[in-house]
N, CA, C, O and CB atoms as a CASP TS submission, in Angstrom:
PFRMAT TS
TARGET T0000
AUTHOR 0000-0000-0000
METHOD Language model
MODEL 1
PARENT N/A
ATOM      1  N   MET     1     109.496 125.098 125.358  1.00  0.00           N
ATOM      2  CA  MET     1     108.644 124.061 125.918  1.00  0.00           C
ATOM      3  C   MET     1     107.232 124.598 126.130  1.00  0.00           C
ATOM      4  O   MET     1     107.039 125.773 126.442  1.00  0.00           O
ATOM      5  CB  MET     1     109.226 123.538 127.242  1.00  0.00           C
ATOM      6  N   ALA     2     106.280 123.745 125.960  1.00  0.00           N
ATOM      7  CA  ALA     2     104.889 124.108 126.178  1.00  0.00           C
ATOM      8  C   ALA     2     104.504 123.762 127.614  1.00  0.00           C
ATOM      9  O   ALA     2     104.892 122.719 128.140  1.00  0.00           O
ATOM     10  CB  ALA     2     103.959 123.385 125.162  1.00  0.00           C
ATOM     11  N   THR     3     103.746 124.638 128.228  1.00  0.00           N
ATOM     12  CA  THR     3     103.254 124.341 129.569  1.00  0.00           C
ATOM     13  C   THR     3     101.885 123.672 129.465  1.00  0.00           C
ATOM     14  O   THR     3     101.230 123.714 128.424  1.00  0.00           O
ATOM     15  CB  THR     3     103.173 125.635 130.432  1.00  0.00           C
ATOM     16  N   HIS     4     101.480 123.069 130.548  1.00  0.00           N
ATOM     17  CA  HIS     4     100.161 122.448 130.659  1.00  0.00           C
ATOM     18  C   HIS     4      99.087 123.453 130.263  1.00  0.00           C
ATOM     19  O   HIS     4      98.185 123.129 129.491  1.00  0.00           O
ATOM     20  CB  HIS     4      99.914 121.925 132.098  1.00  0.00           C
ATOM     21  N   SER     5      99.181 124.662 130.786  1.00  0.00           N
ATOM     22  CA  SER     5      98.188 125.708 130.518  1.00  0.00           C
ATOM     23  C   SER     5      98.175 126.126 129.056  1.00  0.00           C
ATOM     24  O   SER     5      97.108 126.380 128.497  1.00  0.00           O
ATOM     25  CB  SER     5      98.457 126.921 131.390  1.00  0.00           C
ATOM     26  N   GLU     6      99.339 126.200 128.429  1.00  0.00           N
ATOM     27  CA  GLU     6      99.420 126.582 127.016  1.00  0.00           C
ATOM     28  C   GLU     6      98.779 125.529 126.119  1.00  0.00           C
ATOM     29  O   GLU     6      98.062 125.864 125.177  1.00  0.00           O
ATOM     30  CB  GLU     6     100.879 126.798 126.605  1.00  0.00           C
ATOM     31  N   VAL     7      99.035 124.274 126.408  1.00  0.00           N
ATOM     32  CA  VAL     7      98.443 123.187 125.628  1.00  0.00           C
ATOM     33  C   VAL     7      96.924 123.252 125.743  1.00  0.00           C
ATOM     34  O   VAL     7      96.217 123.173 124.739  1.00  0.00           O
ATOM     35  CB  VAL     7      98.971 121.805 126.108  1.00  0.00           C
ATOM     36  N   LYS     8      96.430 123.395 126.954  1.00  0.00           N
ATOM     37  CA  LYS     8      94.985 123.464 127.188  1.00  0.00           C
ATOM     38  C   LYS     8      94.371 124.667 126.485  1.00  0.00           C
ATOM     39  O   LYS     8      93.331 124.540 125.840  1.00  0.00           O
ATOM     40  CB  LYS     8      94.689 123.528 128.689  1.00  0.00           C
ATOM     41  N   ALA     9      95.000 125.829 126.602  1.00  0.00           N
ATOM     42  CA  ALA     9      94.477 127.058 125.997  1.00  0.00           C
ATOM     43  C   ALA     9      94.416 126.960 124.474  1.00  0.00           C
ATOM     44  O   ALA     9      93.452 127.422 123.864  1.00  0.00           O
ATOM     45  CB  ALA     9      95.338 128.251 126.404  1.00  0.00           C
ATOM     46  N   LYS    10      95.426 126.369 123.861  1.00  0.00           N
ATOM     47  CA  LYS    10      95.444 126.240 122.401  1.00  0.00           C
ATOM     48  C   LYS    10      94.309 125.342 121.916  1.00  0.00           C
ATOM     49  O   LYS    10      93.659 125.646 120.916  1.00  0.00           O
ATOM     50  CB  LYS    10      96.795 125.682 121.929  1.00  0.00           C
ATOM     51  N   ILE    11      94.071 124.250 122.615  1.00  0.00           N
ATOM     52  CA  ILE    11      92.994 123.336 122.219  1.00  0.00           C
ATOM     53  C   ILE    11      91.641 124.001 122.432  1.00  0.00           C
ATOM     54  O   ILE    11      90.764 123.907 121.573  1.00  0.00           O
ATOM     55  CB  ILE    11      93.074 122.013 123.017  1.00  0.00           C
ATOM     56  N   GLU    12      91.463 124.668 123.560  1.00  0.00           N
ATOM     57  CA  GLU    12      90.192 125.341 123.840  1.00  0.00           C
ATOM     58  C   GLU    12      89.917 126.465 122.840  1.00  0.00           C
ATOM     59  O   GLU    12      88.765 126.697 122.474  1.00  0.00           O
ATOM     60  CB  GLU    12      90.195 125.900 125.264  1.00  0.00           C
ATOM     61  N   ALA    13      90.960 127.160 122.400  1.00  0.00           N
ATOM     62  CA  ALA    13      90.781 128.237 121.418  1.00  0.00           C
ATOM     63  C   ALA    13      90.344 127.676 120.065  1.00  0.00           C
ATOM     64  O   ALA    13      89.523 128.280 119.375  1.00  0.00           O
ATOM     65  CB  ALA    13      92.086 129.042 121.260  1.00  0.00           C
ATOM     66  N   ALA    14      90.889 126.534 119.690  1.00  0.00           N
ATOM     67  CA  ALA    14      90.565 125.923 118.400  1.00  0.00           C
ATOM     68  C   ALA    14      89.220 125.203 118.411  1.00  0.00           C
ATOM     69  O   ALA    14      88.556 125.095 117.380  1.00  0.00           O
ATOM     70  CB  ALA    14      91.654 124.951 118.004  1.00  0.00           C
ATOM     71  N   LEU    15      88.823 124.714 119.583  1.00  0.00           N
ATOM     72  CA  LEU    15      87.578 123.959 119.719  1.00  0.00           C
ATOM     73  C   LEU    15      86.734 124.572 120.837  1.00  0.00           C
ATOM     74  O   LEU    15      86.662 124.011 121.929  1.00  0.00           O
ATOM     75  CB  LEU    15      87.867 122.453 120.009  1.00  0.00           C
ATOM     76  N   PRO    16      86.096 125.716 120.580  1.00  0.00           N
ATOM     77  CA  PRO    16      85.305 126.383 121.624  1.00  0.00           C
ATOM     78  C   PRO    16      84.267 125.439 122.232  1.00  0.00           C
ATOM     79  O   PRO    16      83.581 124.705 121.520  1.00  0.00           O
ATOM     80  CB  PRO    16      84.606 127.625 121.050  1.00  0.00           C
ATOM     81  N   GLY    17      84.170 125.473 123.538  1.00  0.00           N
ATOM     82  CA  GLY    17      83.218 124.629 124.246  1.00  0.00           C
ATOM     83  C   GLY    17      83.723 123.225 124.532  1.00  0.00           C
ATOM     84  O   GLY    17      83.013 122.423 125.138  1.00  0.00           O
ATOM     85  N   ALA    18      84.932 122.920 124.106  1.00  0.00           N
ATOM     86  CA  ALA    18      85.490 121.583 124.330  1.00  0.00           C
ATOM     87  C   ALA    18      85.805 121.367 125.804  1.00  0.00           C
ATOM     88  O   ALA    18      86.143 122.301 126.531  1.00  0.00           O
ATOM     89  CB  ALA    18      86.756 121.379 123.484  1.00  0.00           C
ATOM     90  N   LEU    19      85.687 120.127 126.221  1.00  0.00           N
ATOM     91  CA  LEU    19      86.097 119.721 127.561  1.00  0.00           C
ATOM     92  C   LEU    19      87.517 119.188 127.419  1.00  0.00           C
ATOM     93  O   LEU    19      87.743 118.188 126.738  1.00  0.00           O
ATOM     94  CB  LEU    19      85.113 118.636 128.191  1.00  0.00           C
ATOM     95  N   VAL    20      88.473 119.854 128.062  1.00  0.00           N
ATOM     96  CA  VAL    20      89.884 119.535 127.847  1.00  0.00           C
ATOM     97  C   VAL    20      90.570 119.211 129.167  1.00  0.00           C
ATOM     98  O   VAL    20      90.516 119.991 130.118  1.00  0.00           O
ATOM     99  CB  VAL    20      90.601 120.700 127.151  1.00  0.00           C
ATOM    100  N   GLU    21      91.215 118.052 129.211  1.00  0.00           N
ATOM    101  CA  GLU    21      92.051 117.667 130.349  1.00  0.00           C
ATOM    102  C   GLU    21      93.461 117.441 129.814  1.00  0.00           C
ATOM    103  O   GLU    21      93.647 116.756 128.808  1.00  0.00           O
ATOM    104  CB  GLU    21      91.492 116.375 131.077  1.00  0.00           C
ATOM    105  N   VAL    22      94.449 118.015 130.488  1.00  0.00           N
ATOM    106  CA  VAL    22      95.839 117.875 130.060  1.00  0.00           C
ATOM    107  C   VAL    22      96.662 117.370 131.236  1.00  0.00           C
ATOM    108  O   VAL    22      96.527 117.865 132.355  1.00  0.00           O
ATOM    109  CB  VAL    22      96.406 119.227 129.522  1.00  0.00           C
ATOM    110  N   GLU    23      97.504 116.396 130.980  1.00  0.00           N
ATOM    111  CA  GLU    23      98.396 115.875 132.011  1.00  0.00           C
ATOM    112  C   GLU    23      99.828 115.897 131.482  1.00  0.00           C
ATOM    113  O   GLU    23     100.108 115.401 130.391  1.00  0.00           O
ATOM    114  CB  GLU    23      97.981 114.433 132.435  1.00  0.00           C
ATOM    115  N   ASP    24     100.723 116.477 132.267  1.00  0.00           N
ATOM    116  CA  ASP    24     102.154 116.463 131.948  1.00  0.00           C
ATOM    117  C   ASP    24     102.687 115.137 132.494  1.00  0.00           C
ATOM    118  O   ASP    24     102.766 114.955 133.709  1.00  0.00           O
ATOM    119  CB  ASP    24     102.929 117.726 132.572  1.00  0.00           C
ATOM    120  N   LEU    25     103.045 114.228 131.618  1.00  0.00           N
ATOM    121  CA  LEU    25     103.389 112.870 132.032  1.00  0.00           C
ATOM    122  C   LEU    25     104.749 112.732 132.703  1.00  0.00           C
ATOM    123  O   LEU    25     104.966 111.786 133.461  1.00  0.00           O
ATOM    124  CB  LEU    25     103.347 111.978 130.857  1.00  0.00           C
ATOM    125  N   THR    26     105.666 113.653 132.440  1.00  0.00           N
ATOM    126  CA  THR    26     107.020 113.523 132.978  1.00  0.00           C
ATOM    127  C   THR    26     107.439 114.654 133.903  1.00  0.00           C
ATOM    128  O   THR    26     108.435 114.539 134.618  1.00  0.00           O
ATOM    129  CB  THR    26     107.987 113.437 131.859  1.00  0.00           C
ATOM    130  N   GLY    27     106.680 115.746 133.892  1.00  0.00           N
ATOM    131  CA  GLY    27     107.072 116.914 134.672  1.00  0.00           C
ATOM    132  C   GLY    27     108.098 117.777 133.960  1.00  0.00           C
ATOM    133  O   GLY    27     108.562 118.775 134.511  1.00  0.00           O
ATOM    134  N   LYS    28     108.457 117.397 132.736  1.00  0.00           N
ATOM    135  CA  LYS    28     109.459 118.144 131.967  1.00  0.00           C
ATOM    136  C   LYS    28     108.833 118.979 130.851  1.00  0.00           C
ATOM    137  O   LYS    28     109.549 119.586 130.054  1.00  0.00           O
ATOM    138  CB  LYS    28     110.477 117.185 131.374  1.00  0.00           C
ATOM    139  N   MET    29     107.510 119.012 130.792  1.00  0.00           N
ATOM    140  CA  MET    29     106.755 119.785 129.811  1.00  0.00           C
ATOM    141  C   MET    29     107.066 119.395 128.366  1.00  0.00           C
ATOM    142  O   MET    29     107.106 120.252 127.483  1.00  0.00           O
ATOM    143  CB  MET    29     107.031 121.249 130.003  1.00  0.00           C
ATOM    144  N   ASP    30     107.285 118.104 128.129  1.00  0.00           N
ATOM    145  CA  ASP    30     107.499 117.656 126.755  1.00  0.00           C
ATOM    146  C   ASP    30     106.748 116.362 126.414  1.00  0.00           C
ATOM    147  O   ASP    30     106.716 115.952 125.254  1.00  0.00           O
ATOM    148  CB  ASP    30     108.974 117.459 126.516  1.00  0.00           C
ATOM    149  N   HIS    31     106.153 115.729 127.409  1.00  0.00           N
ATOM    150  CA  HIS    31     105.332 114.531 127.214  1.00  0.00           C
ATOM    151  C   HIS    31     103.964 114.808 127.844  1.00  0.00           C
ATOM    152  O   HIS    31     103.851 114.961 129.060  1.00  0.00           O
ATOM    153  CB  HIS    31     106.015 113.243 127.849  1.00  0.00           C
ATOM    154  N   PHE    32     102.932 114.870 127.005  1.00  0.00           N
ATOM    155  CA  PHE    32     101.601 115.198 127.495  1.00  0.00           C
ATOM    156  C   PHE    32     100.588 114.136 127.107  1.00  0.00           C
ATOM    157  O   PHE    32     100.744 113.426 126.114  1.00  0.00           O
ATOM    158  CB  PHE    32     101.164 116.548 126.966  1.00  0.00           C
ATOM    159  N   SER    33      99.548 114.051 127.920  1.00  0.00           N
ATOM    160  CA  SER    33      98.370 113.264 127.605  1.00  0.00           C
ATOM    161  C   SER    33      97.203 114.244 127.606  1.00  0.00           C
ATOM    162  O   SER    33      97.041 115.018 128.549  1.00  0.00           O
ATOM    163  CB  SER    33      98.151 112.073 128.632  1.00  0.00           C
ATOM    164  N   VAL    34      96.386 114.213 126.546  1.00  0.00           N
ATOM    165  CA  VAL    34      95.219 115.088 126.495  1.00  0.00           C
ATOM    166  C   VAL    34      93.970 114.250 126.283  1.00  0.00           C
ATOM    167  O   VAL    34      93.979 113.267 125.542  1.00  0.00           O
ATOM    168  CB  VAL    34      95.366 116.146 125.373  1.00  0.00           C
ATOM    169  N   LYS    35      92.910 114.652 126.939  1.00  0.00           N
ATOM    170  CA  LYS    35      91.597 114.047 126.765  1.00  0.00           C
ATOM    171  C   LYS    35      90.672 115.189 126.376  1.00  0.00           C
ATOM    172  O   LYS    35      90.513 116.151 127.128  1.00  0.00           O
ATOM    173  CB  LYS    35      91.099 113.289 128.077  1.00  0.00           C
ATOM    174  N   VAL    36      90.063 115.082 125.199  1.00  0.00           N
ATOM    175  CA  VAL    36      89.275 116.185 124.662  1.00  0.00           C
ATOM    176  C   VAL    36      87.904 115.688 124.228  1.00  0.00           C
ATOM    177  O   VAL    36      87.788 114.747 123.443  1.00  0.00           O
ATOM    178  CB  VAL    36      90.004 116.851 123.481  1.00  0.00           C
ATOM    179  N   GLY    37      86.874 116.332 124.749  1.00  0.00           N
ATOM    180  CA  GLY    37      85.506 116.062 124.333  1.00  0.00           C
ATOM    181  C   GLY    37      84.966 117.274 123.602  1.00  0.00           C
ATOM    182  O   GLY    37      85.010 118.388 124.124  1.00  0.00           O
ATOM    183  N   SER    38      84.457 117.066 122.393  1.00  0.00           N
ATOM    184  CA  SER    38      83.951 118.191 121.612  1.00  0.00           C
ATOM    185  C   SER    38      82.866 117.734 120.650  1.00  0.00           C
ATOM    186  O   SER    38      82.968 116.673 120.034  1.00  0.00           O
ATOM    187  CB  SER    38      85.088 118.866 120.842  1.00  0.00           C
ATOM    188  N   ALA    39      81.824 118.553 120.531  1.00  0.00           N
ATOM    189  CA  ALA    39      80.778 118.291 119.549  1.00  0.00           C
ATOM    190  C   ALA    39      81.330 118.404 118.133  1.00  0.00           C
ATOM    191  O   ALA    39      80.751 117.848 117.199  1.00  0.00           O
ATOM    192  CB  ALA    39      79.605 119.260 119.741  1.00  0.00           C
ATOM    193  N   ALA    40      82.438 119.113 117.963  1.00  0.00           N
ATOM    194  CA  ALA    40      83.067 119.271 116.645  1.00  0.00           C
ATOM    195  C   ALA    40      83.577 117.935 116.099  1.00  0.00           C
ATOM    196  O   ALA    40      83.858 117.829 114.905  1.00  0.00           O
ATOM    197  CB  ALA    40      84.224 120.273 116.728  1.00  0.00           C
ATOM    198  N   PHE    41      83.699 116.927 116.944  1.00  0.00           N
ATOM    199  CA  PHE    41      84.171 115.618 116.508  1.00  0.00           C
ATOM    200  C   PHE    41      83.067 114.791 115.842  1.00  0.00           C
ATOM    201  O   PHE    41      83.343 113.756 115.234  1.00  0.00           O
ATOM    202  CB  PHE    41      84.736 114.857 117.691  1.00  0.00           C
ATOM    203  N   GLU    42      81.832 115.246 115.955  1.00  0.00           N
ATOM    204  CA  GLU    42      80.705 114.520 115.377  1.00  0.00           C
ATOM    205  C   GLU    42      80.921 114.320 113.876  1.00  0.00           C
ATOM    206  O   GLU    42      81.189 115.273 113.144  1.00  0.00           O
ATOM    207  CB  GLU    42      79.381 115.276 115.637  1.00  0.00           C
ATOM    208  N   GLY    43      80.803 113.077 113.433  1.00  0.00           N
ATOM    209  CA  GLY    43      80.955 112.758 112.021  1.00  0.00           C
ATOM    210  C   GLY    43      82.396 112.653 111.545  1.00  0.00           C
ATOM    211  O   GLY    43      82.640 112.406 110.364  1.00  0.00           O
ATOM    212  N   LYS    44      83.354 112.838 112.450  1.00  0.00           N
ATOM    213  CA  LYS    44      84.777 112.759 112.099  1.00  0.00           C
ATOM    214  C   LYS    44      85.327 111.395 112.491  1.00  0.00           C
ATOM    215  O   LYS    44      84.903 110.807 113.487  1.00  0.00           O
ATOM    216  CB  LYS    44      85.585 113.891 112.793  1.00  0.00           C
ATOM    217  N   THR    45      86.270 110.899 111.704  1.00  0.00           N
ATOM    218  CA  THR    45      86.953 109.663 112.075  1.00  0.00           C
ATOM    219  C   THR    45      87.921 109.962 113.220  1.00  0.00           C
ATOM    220  O   THR    45      88.212 111.122 113.510  1.00  0.00           O
ATOM    221  CB  THR    45      87.706 109.045 110.851  1.00  0.00           C
ATOM    222  N   LEU    46      88.405 108.923 113.853  1.00  0.00           N
ATOM    223  CA  LEU    46      89.372 109.099 114.931  1.00  0.00           C
ATOM    224  C   LEU    46      90.621 109.821 114.423  1.00  0.00           C
ATOM    225  O   LEU    46      91.163 110.687 115.110  1.00  0.00           O
ATOM    226  CB  LEU    46      89.752 107.737 115.540  1.00  0.00           C
ATOM    227  N   VAL    47      91.072 109.468 113.233  1.00  0.00           N
ATOM    228  CA  VAL    47      92.246 110.130 112.650  1.00  0.00           C
ATOM    229  C   VAL    47      91.967 111.618 112.452  1.00  0.00           C
ATOM    230  O   VAL    47      92.815 112.453 112.764  1.00  0.00           O
ATOM    231  CB  VAL    47      92.635 109.472 111.300  1.00  0.00           C
ATOM    232  N   GLU    48      90.793 111.951 111.939  1.00  0.00           N
ATOM    233  CA  GLU    48      90.433 113.359 111.732  1.00  0.00           C
ATOM    234  C   GLU    48      90.362 114.114 113.056  1.00  0.00           C
ATOM    235  O   GLU    48      90.771 115.272 113.139  1.00  0.00           O
ATOM    236  CB  GLU    48      89.089 113.464 110.998  1.00  0.00           C
ATOM    237  N   GLN    49      89.842 113.456 114.086  1.00  0.00           N
ATOM    238  CA  GLN    49      89.772 114.085 115.410  1.00  0.00           C
ATOM    239  C   GLN    49      91.173 114.392 115.927  1.00  0.00           C
ATOM    240  O   GLN    49      91.422 115.480 116.446  1.00  0.00           O
ATOM    241  CB  GLN    49      89.023 113.175 116.409  1.00  0.00           C
ATOM    242  N   HIS    50      92.078 113.443 115.785  1.00  0.00           N
ATOM    243  CA  HIS    50      93.452 113.645 116.245  1.00  0.00           C
ATOM    244  C   HIS    50      94.144 114.724 115.421  1.00  0.00           C
ATOM    245  O   HIS    50      94.922 115.512 115.959  1.00  0.00           O
ATOM    246  CB  HIS    50      94.244 112.331 116.170  1.00  0.00           C
ATOM    247  N   GLN    51      93.868 114.764 114.124  1.00  0.00           N
ATOM    248  CA  GLN    51      94.433 115.817 113.283  1.00  0.00           C
ATOM    249  C   GLN    51      93.966 117.191 113.745  1.00  0.00           C
ATOM    250  O   GLN    51      94.726 118.158 113.684  1.00  0.00           O
ATOM    251  CB  GLN    51      94.050 115.594 111.817  1.00  0.00           C
ATOM    252  N   MET    52      92.730 117.283 114.203  1.00  0.00           N
ATOM    253  CA  MET    52      92.212 118.554 114.716  1.00  0.00           C
ATOM    254  C   MET    52      92.999 118.999 115.946  1.00  0.00           C
ATOM    255  O   MET    52      93.263 120.189 116.119  1.00  0.00           O
ATOM    256  CB  MET    52      90.714 118.429 115.060  1.00  0.00           C
ATOM    257  N   ILE    53      93.369 118.056 116.790  1.00  0.00           N
ATOM    258  CA  ILE    53      94.154 118.381 117.986  1.00  0.00           C
ATOM    259  C   ILE    53      95.557 118.828 117.590  1.00  0.00           C
ATOM    260  O   ILE    53      96.056 119.832 118.098  1.00  0.00           O
ATOM    261  CB  ILE    53      94.227 117.166 118.940  1.00  0.00           C
ATOM    262  N   TYR    54      96.191 118.091 116.692  1.00  0.00           N
ATOM    263  CA  TYR    54      97.530 118.485 116.228  1.00  0.00           C
ATOM    264  C   TYR    54      97.503 119.870 115.595  1.00  0.00           C
ATOM    265  O   TYR    54      98.400 120.679 115.832  1.00  0.00           O
ATOM    266  CB  TYR    54      98.075 117.458 115.220  1.00  0.00           C
ATOM    267  N   GLN    55      96.485 120.145 114.796  1.00  0.00           N
ATOM    268  CA  GLN    55      96.362 121.453 114.158  1.00  0.00           C
ATOM    269  C   GLN    55      96.167 122.546 115.210  1.00  0.00           C
ATOM    270  O   GLN    55      96.732 123.633 115.088  1.00  0.00           O
ATOM    271  CB  GLN    55      95.190 121.457 113.156  1.00  0.00           C
ATOM    272  N   ALA    56      95.378 122.264 116.232  1.00  0.00           N
ATOM    273  CA  ALA    56      95.145 123.238 117.299  1.00  0.00           C
ATOM    274  C   ALA    56      96.438 123.604 118.014  1.00  0.00           C
ATOM    275  O   ALA    56      96.606 124.738 118.463  1.00  0.00           O
ATOM    276  CB  ALA    56      94.135 122.693 118.303  1.00  0.00           C
ATOM    277  N   LEU    57      97.345 122.648 118.119  1.00  0.00           N
ATOM    278  CA  LEU    57      98.602 122.898 118.819  1.00  0.00           C
ATOM    279  C   LEU    57      99.626 123.607 117.942  1.00  0.00           C
ATOM    280  O   LEU    57     100.653 124.064 118.445  1.00  0.00           O
ATOM    281  CB  LEU    57      99.179 121.597 119.320  1.00  0.00           C
ATOM    282  N   GLY    58      99.369 123.707 116.653  1.00  0.00           N
ATOM    283  CA  GLY    58     100.210 124.504 115.772  1.00  0.00           C
ATOM    284  C   GLY    58     101.440 123.799 115.258  1.00  0.00           C
ATOM    285  O   GLY    58     101.768 122.687 115.672  1.00  0.00           O
ATOM    286  N   MET    59     102.107 124.466 114.357  1.00  0.00           N
ATOM    287  CA  MET    59     103.277 123.897 113.688  1.00  0.00           C
ATOM    288  C   MET    59     104.468 123.702 114.622  1.00  0.00           C
ATOM    289  O   MET    59     105.302 122.833 114.367  1.00  0.00           O
ATOM    290  CB  MET    59     103.684 124.781 112.542  1.00  0.00           C
ATOM    291  N   GLY    60     104.570 124.472 115.682  1.00  0.00           N
ATOM    292  CA  GLY    60     105.699 124.356 116.595  1.00  0.00           C
ATOM    293  C   GLY    60     105.639 123.148 117.499  1.00  0.00           C
ATOM    294  O   GLY    60     106.564 122.911 118.277  1.00  0.00           O
ATOM    295  N   THR    61     104.573 122.381 117.415  1.00  0.00           N
ATOM    296  CA  THR    61     104.365 121.254 118.313  1.00  0.00           C
ATOM    297  C   THR    61     105.528 120.272 118.309  1.00  0.00           C
ATOM    298  O   THR    61     105.928 119.795 119.371  1.00  0.00           O
ATOM    299  CB  THR    61     103.101 120.537 117.942  1.00  0.00           C
ATOM    300  N   ARG    62     106.067 119.966 117.165  1.00  0.00           N
ATOM    301  CA  ARG    62     107.123 118.952 117.095  1.00  0.00           C
ATOM    302  C   ARG    62     108.360 119.356 117.882  1.00  0.00           C
ATOM    303  O   ARG    62     109.037 118.503 118.457  1.00  0.00           O
ATOM    304  CB  ARG    62     107.503 118.692 115.650  1.00  0.00           C
ATOM    305  N   GLU    63     108.658 120.644 117.913  1.00  0.00           N
ATOM    306  CA  GLU    63     109.821 121.099 118.656  1.00  0.00           C
ATOM    307  C   GLU    63     109.534 121.187 120.159  1.00  0.00           C
ATOM    308  O   GLU    63     110.418 120.948 120.981  1.00  0.00           O
ATOM    309  CB  GLU    63     110.278 122.452 118.130  1.00  0.00           C
ATOM    310  N   GLU    64     108.305 121.528 120.504  1.00  0.00           N
ATOM    311  CA  GLU    64     107.961 121.768 121.900  1.00  0.00           C
ATOM    312  C   GLU    64     107.493 120.515 122.627  1.00  0.00           C
ATOM    313  O   GLU    64     107.780 120.337 123.811  1.00  0.00           O
ATOM    314  CB  GLU    64     106.898 122.817 121.984  1.00  0.00           C
ATOM    315  N   ILE    65     106.783 119.657 121.932  1.00  0.00           N
ATOM    316  CA  ILE    65     106.207 118.472 122.557  1.00  0.00           C
ATOM    317  C   ILE    65     106.823 117.236 121.910  1.00  0.00           C
ATOM    318  O   ILE    65     106.692 117.019 120.706  1.00  0.00           O
ATOM    319  CB  ILE    65     104.649 118.459 122.421  1.00  0.00           C
ATOM    320  N   HIS    66     107.485 116.444 122.715  1.00  0.00           N
ATOM    321  CA  HIS    66     108.146 115.238 122.207  1.00  0.00           C
ATOM    322  C   HIS    66     107.144 114.102 122.008  1.00  0.00           C
ATOM    323  O   HIS    66     107.222 113.368 121.023  1.00  0.00           O
ATOM    324  CB  HIS    66     109.260 114.794 123.167  1.00  0.00           C
ATOM    325  N   ALA    67     106.203 113.958 122.943  1.00  0.00           N
ATOM    326  CA  ALA    67     105.218 112.882 122.866  1.00  0.00           C
ATOM    327  C   ALA    67     103.853 113.401 123.292  1.00  0.00           C
ATOM    328  O   ALA    67     103.733 114.173 124.243  1.00  0.00           O
ATOM    329  CB  ALA    67     105.639 111.684 123.746  1.00  0.00           C
ATOM    330  N   LEU    68     102.825 112.962 122.567  1.00  0.00           N
ATOM    331  CA  LEU    68     101.469 113.407 122.856  1.00  0.00           C
ATOM    332  C   LEU    68     100.521 112.223 122.728  1.00  0.00           C
ATOM    333  O   LEU    68     100.373 111.652 121.647  1.00  0.00           O
ATOM    334  CB  LEU    68     101.046 114.560 121.907  1.00  0.00           C
ATOM    335  N   ALA    69      99.882 111.857 123.828  1.00  0.00           N
ATOM    336  CA  ALA    69      98.854 110.820 123.820  1.00  0.00           C
ATOM    337  C   ALA    69      97.508 111.531 123.755  1.00  0.00           C
ATOM    338  O   ALA    69      97.240 112.433 124.549  1.00  0.00           O
ATOM    339  CB  ALA    69      98.956 109.879 125.091  1.00  0.00           C
ATOM    340  N   ILE    70      96.664 111.127 122.812  1.00  0.00           N
ATOM    341  CA  ILE    70      95.386 111.807 122.602  1.00  0.00           C
ATOM    342  C   ILE    70      94.242 110.829 122.787  1.00  0.00           C
ATOM    343  O   ILE    70      94.245 109.729 122.235  1.00  0.00           O
ATOM    344  CB  ILE    70      95.325 112.445 121.202  1.00  0.00           C
ATOM    345  N   GLN    71      93.257 111.255 123.578  1.00  0.00           N
ATOM    346  CA  GLN    71      91.998 110.523 123.698  1.00  0.00           C
ATOM    347  C   GLN    71      90.900 111.526 123.385  1.00  0.00           C
ATOM    348  O   GLN    71      90.815 112.574 124.027  1.00  0.00           O
ATOM    349  CB  GLN    71      91.814 109.871 125.140  1.00  0.00           C
ATOM    350  N   THR    72      90.051 111.214 122.398  1.00  0.00           N
ATOM    351  CA  THR    72      88.967 112.118 122.034  1.00  0.00           C
ATOM    352  C   THR    72      87.630 111.417 122.221  1.00  0.00           C
ATOM    353  O   THR    72      87.536 110.191 122.174  1.00  0.00           O
ATOM    354  CB  THR    72      89.125 112.608 120.578  1.00  0.00           C
ATOM    355  N   TYR    73      86.593 112.233 122.436  1.00  0.00           N
ATOM    356  CA  TYR    73      85.239 111.692 122.555  1.00  0.00           C
ATOM    357  C   TYR    73      84.230 112.778 122.212  1.00  0.00           C
ATOM    358  O   TYR    73      84.545 113.968 122.204  1.00  0.00           O
ATOM    359  CB  TYR    73      84.983 111.138 123.981  1.00  0.00           C
ATOM    360  N   LYS    74      83.016 112.338 121.930  1.00  0.00           N
ATOM    361  CA  LYS    74      81.917 113.260 121.654  1.00  0.00           C
ATOM    362  C   LYS    74      81.029 113.300 122.892  1.00  0.00           C
ATOM    363  O   LYS    74      80.461 112.277 123.273  1.00  0.00           O
ATOM    364  CB  LYS    74      81.102 112.827 120.376  1.00  0.00           C
ATOM    365  N   PRO    75      80.900 114.469 123.528  1.00  0.00           N
ATOM    366  CA  PRO    75      80.095 114.547 124.761  1.00  0.00           C
ATOM    367  C   PRO    75      78.602 114.349 124.501  1.00  0.00           C
ATOM    368  O   PRO    75      77.802 114.387 125.436  1.00  0.00           O
ATOM    369  CB  PRO    75      80.313 115.893 125.441  1.00  0.00           C
TER
END
């Protein structure tokens, strides 16, 4: 299972300078909501922005995180 801190750290490592908020929606460390603001999203579609988040969380995401709600923005 991924912890709140691990999810946040992975996103911050992939998107330096990003503003990252993570919420564990169930307390079971498998349903998360993330809100990410990054200049790296400039010129990217919403789908591309979300793909960047999935990539930041790595290939193990499907086993560790059952549900992920993503909100992205450009600061």
